[in-house]
Every structure is written in C-alpha cells, then in structure tokens.
C-alpha positions as CSV (number, residue, x, y, z in Angstrom):
1,X,39.6,-64.8,-2.5
2,X,37.3,-61.7,-1.7
3,X,34.6,-63.7,-0.1
4,X,35.6,-66.8,2.4
5,X,33.4,-69.7,3.9
6,X,32.0,-68.8,7.3
7,X,31.5,-65.0,6.4
8,X,27.8,-63.3,6.5
9,X,26.7,-61.4,3.8
10,X,23.7,-59.3,3.2
11,X,22.3,-59.1,-0.5
12,X,19.8,-56.6,-1.6
13,X,18.3,-57.9,-5.0
14,X,17.7,-54.7,-7.0
15,X,14.4,-54.3,-8.8
16,X,14.0,-54.1,-12.4
17,X,10.7,-52.6,-12.6
18,X,8.8,-50.5,-9.9
19,X,6.2,-53.2,-9.4
20,X,8.9,-55.8,-8.6
21,X,9.0,-58.0,-5.3
22,X,11.5,-56.3,-2.8
23,X,13.6,-59.0,-1.5
24,X,16.8,-59.2,0.7
25,X,18.8,-62.1,1.8
26,X,21.4,-62.5,4.7
27,X,23.3,-66.0,5.0
28,X,26.4,-67.5,5.9
29,X,28.8,-68.5,3.2
30,X,29.1,-72.2,2.8
31,X,31.3,-72.5,-0.6
32,X,33.2,-70.2,-2.8
33,X,33.7,-71.1,-6.4
34,X,35.2,-68.5,-8.6
35,X,32.8,-65.8,-8.5
36,X,29.6,-68.0,-7.2
37,X,28.9,-67.8,-3.7
38,X,26.7,-70.4,-1.9
39,X,24.7,-69.1,1.2
40,X,22.4,-70.7,3.7
41,X,20.1,-68.1,5.3
42,X,16.9,-66.2,5.3
43,X,14.8,-64.2,2.7
44,X,13.3,-60.8,3.9
45,X,10.4,-59.5,1.7
46,X,9.0,-56.1,1.7
47,X,5.1,-56.3,2.2
48,X,3.6,-53.4,0.7
49,X,0.2,-53.6,2.3
50,X,1.8,-53.2,5.6
51,X,4.7,-51.4,4.6
52,X,6.9,-53.6,6.9
53,X,9.9,-56.2,5.8
54,X,9.2,-59.7,7.0
55,X,11.8,-62.4,7.5
56,X,10.7,-65.8,6.1
57,X,11.3,-68.5,8.7
58,X,12.5,-71.3,6.7
59,X,16.2,-71.6,6.1
60,X,17.0,-71.3,2.6
61,X,19.9,-72.1,0.3
62,X,20.9,-69.2,-2.4
63,X,23.7,-69.2,-4.9
64,X,24.7,-65.9,-6.0
65,X,27.4,-64.3,-8.6
66,X,29.4,-61.6,-6.9
67,X,29.6,-59.8,-10.0
68,X,26.1,-59.6,-10.8
69,X,25.2,-56.1,-11.1
70,X,21.6,-57.0,-9.7
71,X,23.1,-57.4,-6.3
72,X,24.1,-55.1,-3.8
73,X,26.4,-57.0,-1.4
74,X,27.6,-56.3,2.2
75,X,29.4,-58.0,4.8
76,X,28.1,-58.7,8.3
77,X,30.2,-59.3,11.1
78,X,30.8,-63.0,12.1
79,X,29.5,-62.5,15.5
80,X,25.9,-61.3,14.5
81,X,23.2,-64.0,14.9
82,X,21.3,-64.3,11.5
83,X,18.2,-65.6,13.2
84,X,18.1,-62.1,15.4
85,X,18.0,-59.8,12.6
86,X,15.1,-57.6,11.9
87,X,14.5,-54.3,9.7
88,X,13.8,-51.0,11.3
89,X,14.1,-47.3,10.6
90,X,17.5,-45.8,12.0
91,X,17.9,-42.5,13.4
92,X,18.6,-41.1,9.9
93,X,15.4,-42.4,8.9
94,X,16.7,-44.8,6.2
95,X,16.0,-48.4,6.5
96,X,18.6,-50.5,8.9
97,X,19.3,-54.1,9.5
98,X,19.9,-55.0,13.3
99,X,20.1,-57.5,15.5
100,X,18.9,-55.5,18.6
101,X,22.0,-55.3,20.4
102,X,24.9,-53.8,18.9
103,X,24.9,-54.1,15.4
104,X,23.2,-51.8,12.6
105,X,23.2,-51.8,8.7
106,X,21.9,-48.9,7.3
107,X,20.7,-49.6,3.8
108,X,21.2,-46.3,2.4
109,X,19.7,-47.1,-1.1
110,X,16.1,-47.0,0.2
111,X,14.6,-44.9,2.9
112,X,12.1,-46.1,5.5
113,X,9.3,-44.4,3.6
114,X,9.3,-46.4,0.6
C-alpha cells in the first residue's frame, strides 16, 4: 500500500482558473481503500486581501483520490503536530509549511509573492 493509516499528508488542490479559491489540506490518514484516502485534519485558505494563508480552526474530514490530477500530495513526518502547522515564506522566498520547530516543507509550486 502506498499510503497507510496514521501517515500525515499535505494536499495541495490545484486551481483550475485564475480566480479559484486556493486551498490546502493537512491531515492524518484514517482509512485507505484502493486509491481513496480518508483524512482528518485542517483546511488552509489563501486570503487574497491580506495575502496570507489562514488555517480554519475546525477539524474536518476529507476523502481524496490518490490518482486525482487535481491534487499534489506530500508526506509529512509522523512526529509533526498538525495543530502547530502554519504557512511562512522560506529562506528561498517560496511558501513553506512549518511547525515552527524543526519541520519545514517548501511548497515550490507557488512563491510567497502570490
């Protein structure tokens, strides 16, 4: 199995149009069936007015297809606490997800200026 229960994932949803809502999801895999994965976690939304990423406080459940070309999926180490994750510009001026401790994940698909 490519993804297992208990793993943590960062899911970037690709925009289809310029004005589409920009959203990401971080979650813990609760179940896997074929290519479908059930995740419990948090949604991050880009607020264009303030040009910042904001984490929605409520825990959500999402089901995603691993082969869906509308998602870019990255694995987050198991020791990372999802509630601690925030978005910040990295030293390379790309957008990064960090727990503010030792974990940094560069989101190279987007720069921090967008």
